[in-house]
VOBA-1610 file (N, C-alpha, C; in pm, whole numbers, padded with zeros to 5 digits, always signed):
BEGIN
Unk-00578-05507-02202Unk-00705-05489-02133Unk-00720-05590-02020Unk-00680-05714-02045Unk-00690-05817-01941Unk-00599-05784-01823Unk-00481-05732-01852Unk-00387-05696-01745Unk-00445-05585-01658Unk-00514-05491-01721Unk-00575-05381-01645Unk-00685-05433-01553Unk-00765-05525-01601Unk-00871-05584-01518Unk-00810-05662-01402Unk-00704-05736-01428Unk-00637-05813-01322Unk-00580-05719-01217Unk-00517-05611-01260Unk-00460-05514-01165Unk-00571-05448-01083Unk-00680-05411-01148Unk-00791-05350-01074Unk-00852-05447-00974Unk-00868-05573-01013Unk-00919-05673-00919Unk-00824-05693-00802Unk-00695-05690-00829Unk-00595-05703-00723Unk-00602-05585-00626Unk-00618-05465-00681Unk-00630-05345-00595Unk-00755-05354-00508Unk-00867-05394-00566Unk-00991-05407-00490Unk-00975-05514-00382Unk-00913-05627-00415Unk-00894-05734-00317Unk-00804-05689-00202Unk-00696-05619-00234Unk-00605-05572-00129Unk-00669-05463-00043Unk-00749-05378-00104Unk-00820-05275-00026Unk-00921-05340+00068Unk-00992-05440+00019Unk-01086-05513+00105Unk-01015-05585+00218Unk-00899-05642+00187Unk-00821-05711+00290Unk-00772-05613+00395Unk-00730-05496+00351Unk-00685-05393+00445Unk-00797-05349+00538Unk-00918-05334+00484Unk-01033-05297+00566Unk-01065-05408+00666Unk-01059-05534+00619Unk-01088-05647+00706Unk-00987-05656+00820Unk-00861-05633+00789Unk-00757-05637+00894Unk-00781-05527+00996Unk-00822-05409+00949Unk-00849-05299+01042Unk-00967-05333+01134Unk-01071-05392+01076Unk-01187-05434+01157Unk-01145-05541+01257Unk-01062-05636+01215Unk-01019-05742+01305Unk-00934-05688+01420Unk-00856-05582+01395Unk-00780-05520+01503Unk-00874-05462+01609Unk-00983-05397+01565Unk-01078-05340+01660Unk-01150-05450+01737Unk-01182-05561+01671Unk-01244-05674+01740Unk-01148-05732+01843Unk-01021-05745+01806Unk-00921-05798+01899Unk-00904-05708+02020Unk-00907-05577+02000Unk-00894-05484+02113Unk-01016-05494+02204Unk-01136-05507+02146Unk-01256-05521+02228Unk-01253-05649+02310Unk-01209-05759+02250Unk-01199-05886+02323Unk-01097-05875+02435Unk-00985-05808+02410Unk-00883-05789+02513Unk-00937-05709+02630Unk-01015-05605+02602Unk-01073-05523+02710Unk-01170-05606+02793Unk-01254-05686+02727Unk-01348-05772+02800Unk-01273-05875+02884Unk-01165-05929+02830Unk-01085-06028+02901Unk-01021-05967+03026Unk-00968-05846+03013Unk-00907-05779+03128Unk-01014-05744+03232Unk-01130-05698+03186Unk-01239-05669+03280Unk-01285-05795+03354Unk-01275-05910+03291Unk-01308-06036+03356Unk-01217-06064+03474Unk-01091-06026+03464Unk-01000-06042+03578Unk-01029-05940+03687Unk-01061-05818+03649Unk-01080-05712+03748Unk-01209-05729+03826Unk-01318-05765+03758Unk-01449-05768+03821Unk-01500-05908+03852Unk-01410-06007+03861Unk-01460-06141+03895Unk-01506-06142+04041Unk-01608-06222+04066Unk-01670-06219+04198Unk-01593-06308+04296Unk-01605-06273+04424Unk-01544-06352+04530Unk-01651-06440+04593Unk-01611-06559+04640Unk-01708-06648+04704Unk-01724-06611+04851Unk-01800-06691+04926Unk-01830-06660+05066Unk-01704-06660+05153Unk-01606-06741+05117Unk-01483-06749+05197Unk-01390-06630+05169Unk-01420-06552+05068Unk-01338-06436+05038Unk-01234-06460+04930Unk-01218-06585+04888Unk-01121-06612+04783Unk-01185-06590+04647Unk-01102-06555+04552Unk-01155-06528+04418Unk-01167-06658+04340Unk-01280-06671+04271Unk-01301-06792+04191Unk-01247-06770+04050Unk-01239-06879+03976Unk-01194-06869+03838Unk-01308-06811+03754Unk-01275-06725+03659Unk-01377-06662+03577Unk-01415-06746+03457Unk-01343-06852+03432Unk-01377-06942+03324Unk-01428-07074+03383Unk-01492-07158+03304Unk-01558-07278+03357Unk-01492-07408+03318Unk-01372-07405+03259Unk-01309-07531+03219Unk-01181-07554+03289
//
């Protein structure tokens, strides 16, 4: 009985981990799209040169 509970807990943990990894992939893709859009749509200054899109 204990082995069955351990196996079921392991299945639930791995299923939750699989869902979390899938969600993290979608978050990573969204961040990548925002990062690429930051390069495409960065503003130009008065001299016409492109400024850095980050502040550090």
